[in-house]
C-alpha positions in Angstrom: 84.9 5.4 3.3 87.9 5.8 5.5 89.5 9.2 6.3 92.0 10.3 3.7 95.3 12.2 4.1 97.3 14.0 1.4 100.8 15.5 1.5 102.0 17.4 -1.6 104.9 19.6 -2.7 104.5 22.5 -5.0 106.6 25.3 -6.3 105.4 28.8 -5.4 106.3 32.4 -4.8 105.5 34.8 -1.9 101.8 33.9 -1.7 101.0 35.2 1.7 101.9 38.7 2.8 102.4 39.8 6.4 102.5 43.2 8.0 104.5 45.9 6.3 108.2 46.1 7.4 107.9 49.9 6.7 105.4 52.2 5.0 106.5 51.1 1.5 107.8 47.6 2.1 105.6 44.5 2.0 106.8 41.5 3.9 106.1 37.8 3.7 105.2 35.5 6.5 108.2 33.8 8.0 109.1 31.2 10.6 112.5 30.3 12.1 114.0 26.8 11.8 117.4 25.3 12.5 118.2 25.7 8.8 117.3 29.4 8.9 114.2 31.5 8.1 111.5 29.9 6.0 108.5 31.5 4.5 105.1 30.0 4.9 101.5 30.2 3.7 98.9 30.2 6.5 96.2 27.6 6.8 93.7 30.4 6.3 95.2 31.4 3.0 95.4 27.8 1.8 91.7 27.4 2.8 90.8 30.5 0.8 92.7 29.4 -2.3 91.2 25.9 -2.2 87.6 27.2 -1.8 88.0 29.7 -4.6 89.1 26.8 -6.8 86.1 24.7 -5.7 83.8 27.5 -6.6 84.9 26.9 -10.2 83.7 23.3 -9.8 80.2 24.5 -8.8 80.4 25.0 -5.1 78.6 28.1 -3.8 79.5 30.5 -1.0 77.6 30.0 2.2 75.4 32.9 3.5 77.0 35.2 6.0 75.6 37.7 8.5 77.1 40.7 10.4 76.2 43.2 13.0 78.9 45.6 11.8 81.4 44.1 14.2 81.3 40.3 13.9 81.0 38.5 10.5 80.0 34.9 10.7 78.2 32.2 8.6 74.4 32.4 8.8 73.1 29.0 9.5 69.6 30.4 9.4 69.9 30.4 5.6 72.4 27.5 5.1 73.4 24.2 6.6 75.7 21.3 5.7 73.0 19.9 3.4 72.6 23.1 1.3 76.2 24.2 1.5 79.4 22.3 0.7 81.4 25.1 2.4 79.8 24.6 5.8 80.1 20.9 5.5 83.7 20.6 4.6 85.2 23.8 6.1 83.2 24.1 9.3 81.5 27.2 10.8 80.6 29.0 14.0 77.3 30.8 14.5 76.6 32.7 17.8 73.1 34.3 17.8 74.0 36.5 20.9 77.1 38.0 19.3 75.3 38.8 16.0 72.0 40.1 17.4 72.9 41.7 20.7 71.5 38.9 22.8 73.1 36.1 24.8 72.6 32.7 23.4 74.1 29.3 22.6 76.6 28.9 19.8 76.4 26.4 16.9 79.9 25.2 15.9 81.3 22.7 13.5 84.9 21.7 13.5 86.2 21.5 9.9 86.3 17.9 8.7 89.1 19.1 6.3 92.3 19.6 8.2 94.9 21.9 6.6 98.5 22.5 7.7 100.7 25.5 7.0 102.6 25.3 3.7 106.2 25.8 4.8 109.0 26.4 2.4 111.5 23.7 2.0 114.2 26.2 1.1 115.4 29.0 3.4 114.7 32.6 2.9 117.8 34.7 2.2 116.2 38.1 2.4 115.4 38.7 -1.3 113.6 41.9 -2.0 112.5 43.7 -5.1 111.7 47.3 -5.9 108.6 48.3 -7.8 106.8 51.4 -9.1 103.7 52.2 -11.1 105.6 53.7 -14.1 103.0 52.6 -16.7 100.1 54.3 -14.9 102.2 57.5 -14.3 103.1 57.6 -18.1 99.4 57.3 -19.1 98.4 60.0 -16.6 101.1 62.4 -17.9 100.0 61.9 -21.5 96.6 63.2 -20.4 98.2 66.3 -18.9 98.0 65.3 -15.2 100.8 65.9 -12.8 101.9 62.4 -11.7 105.0 60.9 -10.2 105.8 57.2 -9.5 104.8 55.7 -6.1 107.7 53.3 -5.4 107.4 50.4 -3.0 109.4 47.2 -2.1 108.3 43.6 -1.6 110.1 40.8 0.0 110.2 37.9 -2.5 110.8 34.2 -2.1 110.6 31.4 -4.7 110.6 28.0 -3.2 109.2 24.5 -3.0 106.5 24.2 -0.3 105.1 21.2 1.6 101.5 21.2 2.7 99.1 18.5 4.0 95.3 18.0 4.0 93.3 15.4 5.9 89.6 14.7 5.2 87.7 13.2 8.1 85.2 11.4 5.8 83.3 10.0 8.8 82.3 13.5 9.8 81.6 14.9 6.3 77.9 14.9 5.7 76.9 14.6 9.3 76.0 17.4 11.8 74.1 17.8 15.0 72.4 20.8 16.6 70.9 21.1 20.1 67.9 23.4 20.3 65.4 24.2 23.0 62.2 23.9 21.0 60.8 20.9 19.0 61.0 21.4 15.3 57.8 22.1 13.5 56.5 20.7 10.2 54.5 23.2 8.1 53.6 21.6 4.7 56.8 21.4 2.7 58.8 23.3 5.3 60.6 22.2 8.5 61.0 25.1 11.0 63.8 25.1 13.6 63.9 27.6 16.4 67.6 28.1 16.9 67.4 30.5 19.8 63.8 30.2 21.0 62.7 33.8 20.5 63.1 36.9 18.4 65.7 39.6 19.2 64.9 43.3 19.1 61.6 45.0 18.3 59.9 46.5 15.4 62.1 47.0 12.3 65.1 45.9 14.2 63.5 42.5 15.2 65.7 39.5 14.2 64.2 36.1 13.9 66.3 33.1 14.9 64.0 30.7 13.0 65.3 28.6 10.2 63.0 27.3 7.4 64.2 24.3 5.4 62.4 23.2 2.2 61.6 19.5 2.4 60.4 16.9 -0.2 58.6 14.6 2.3 58.3 14.0 6.0 57.3 11.4 8.5 56.0 13.1 11.7 55.8 9.8 13.6 59.5 9.0 12.9 60.4 12.7 13.3 62.2 12.6 10.0 62.2 14.8 6.9 64.0 14.4 3.5 65.5 17.3 1.6 67.0 17.5 -1.9 70.5 16.4 -0.7 69.8 14.5 2.6 67.6 13.9 5.5 67.0 15.5 8.9 65.9 13.7 12.1 65.0 15.1 15.5 64.5 13.6 18.9 64.4 14.6 22.6 68.0 14.9 23.9 68.5 12.1 26.3 69.1 13.2 29.9 68.3 16.9 29.1 64.6 17.7 29.6 63.3 20.3 27.1 66.2 20.1 24.6 66.1 18.5 21.2 68.8 17.0 19.1 68.6 17.7 15.3 70.7 15.5 13.1 71.6 16.3 9.5 72.8 13.5 7.2 73.9 14.0 3.6 73.0 11.5 0.9 75.9 9.1 0.2 76.3 10.1 -3.5 76.4 13.8 -2.6 79.0 13.1 0.1 81.2 11.2 -2.4 80.9 14.1 -4.9 82.2 16.6 -2.3 85.1 14.4 -1.3 86.0 13.8 -4.9 85.8 17.5 -5.7 88.3 18.3 -2.9 90.7 15.6 -3.9 90.6 16.4 -7.6 91.3 20.1 -6.8 94.3 19.2 -4.8 95.6 16.8 -7.4 95.1 19.1 -10.4 96.2 22.3 -8.7 94.8 25.2 -6.7 94.8 28.7 -8.2 96.3 31.3 -5.7 96.5 35.1 -6.3 98.4 37.4 -4.0 99.8 40.9 -4.6 98.5 40.8 -8.1 100.4 37.6 -9.0 98.7 34.4 -9.9 100.4 31.2 -8.8 99.2 27.7 -9.5 99.7 25.4 -6.5 100.2 22.5 -8.8 101.7 19.4 -7.2 105.1 18.3 -8.2 104.8 15.5 -5.7 101.6 14.0 -4.3 101.2 11.2 -1.7 97.7 10.2 -0.6 96.2 7.3 1.3 93.2 6.3 3.4 94.0 6.3 7.1 92.4 4.7 10.1 92.8 7.9 12.2 92.3 11.3 10.5 95.8 12.7 11.0 98.4 14.2 8.5 100.8 11.3 9.2 102.9 11.9 6.0 103.6 15.6 6.7 106.7 15.3 9.0 108.2 12.5 6.9 108.4 14.0 3.4 111.2 16.4 2.4 113.5 17.2 -0.5 117.2 16.4 -0.8 118.8 19.3 -2.8 122.2 17.7 -2.9 121.1 15.4 -5.8 120.1 16.3 -9.3 117.3 15.9 -10.1 116.2 16.8 -6.6 115.3 13.7 -4.7 112.1 13.2 -2.6 113.0 11.6 0.7 110.7 9.8 3.2 108.2 7.9 1.1 109.0 4.5 2.7 109.0 6.1 6.2 105.7 7.8 5.5 103.9 4.7 4.3 105.3 2.4 7.0 102.8 3.9 9.5 100.2 1.8 11.3 97.4 4.2 10.6 97.9 4.0 6.8 95.5 1.7 4.9 95.4 0.6 1.2 95.6 1.7 -1.5 98.2 4.5 -1.4 98.7 6.8 -4.4 102.0 8.4 -5.4 102.8 10.9 -8.1 106.3 12.2 -8.8 106.9 14.9 -11.3 109.7 14.5 -13.9 111.5 17.3 -12.1 112.1 15.1 -9.1 113.4 11.6 -8.5 112.2 9.2 -5.9 112.4 5.6 -4.8 109.0 4.1 -4.1 109.8 0.8 -2.4 107.2 -1.8 -1.5 105.8 -1.4 2.0 104.3 -4.5 3.7 100.5 -4.3 4.0 100.1 -1.3 1.7 99.2 -1.4 -1.9 100.9 1.4 -3.8 99.5 2.8 -7.0 102.2 4.8 -8.9 101.1 7.5 -11.3 103.3 7.4 -14.4 101.4 10.3 -16.1 98.5 8.5 -17.8 95.9 9.4 -15.0 94.8 5.7 -14.9 96.3 5.2 -11.5 94.6 8.4 -10.2 91.2 7.5 -11.5 91.4 3.9 -10.2 92.6 5.1 -6.8 89.8 7.6 -6.5 87.2 5.1 -7.3 88.6 2.7 -4.8 88.9 5.0 -1.8 85.5 6.6 -2.4 83.7 3.3 -2.0 81.9 2.7 1.3 82.3 -0.6 3.1 80.1 -3.3 1.5 79.7 -1.2 -1.6 80.3 -3.3 -4.8 79.8 -0.4 -7.2 
């Protein structure tokens, strides 16, 4: 399964608020371009909206831990096998920061790359005035003294472009370096993440991780869990250190990749400032790539001088040496676009019957040598 990149265009409102311009004025995130000010939705916000959508597909939130100052994912209770979130979106866990003791960090760069969603139309300073008149009227009917609490919000309705890149070669694989050999205890594999316990008495914090397993082979230093397998071996060239490798079952890996792609294609639900906005694609371009990079992102734009609005840059985007076959293109009836043939790239055009999408998904989710 090759890495996959997706660039899409959606229509949205002011989905990502910034600092207040004044005490009663909410602003939107903005960036300056040669064409003027443009609003944008941060990568962090897009990640949040996408994960909230994936929860509706059965994904669960990974465990977190905090010392009152630092909040981070708790890999003592979850890992990439048990948690889709840690697998796809990455994590950082630093025992020393959480438990008041210095120690090595466990980090995973997110296999899912996300760009900012930048507006394709400039921001002209639109602002709206609001007040809680309905709540005030209800309070007054009950005899309370109440007056409206007015506030203003910057507003921007625009088309936005955003890109996602799934490094499928890294999804379902993770490595940890620990200082103690893992221990098998019946149906449990124990990993000592930090080597010792922090604190004393009721404040003691264990850095051990216990993983339920189905079966194990001590001689091969291998254990199987419900969703994958774990292997451990001495780290070559580093006496006393052990490398622990997590590897997801292939069918579970495909499910996770499919879930992400289907969420992007069908639409992400985003809520900001009390408004719900569907990030539903009006244009969607996806393809496997030889290098996990959002190669379509700088090429795709909209030409507002034509009606219907024209999508520009499809040929330019697909004529990239990193792009592999097949590519998938969907264009809403609100747009027009030329989808010319590109040498060496099979293009599957979606005309609204979903057959092209289903066939493309099945094709790109196959692994090399897989005839299924």
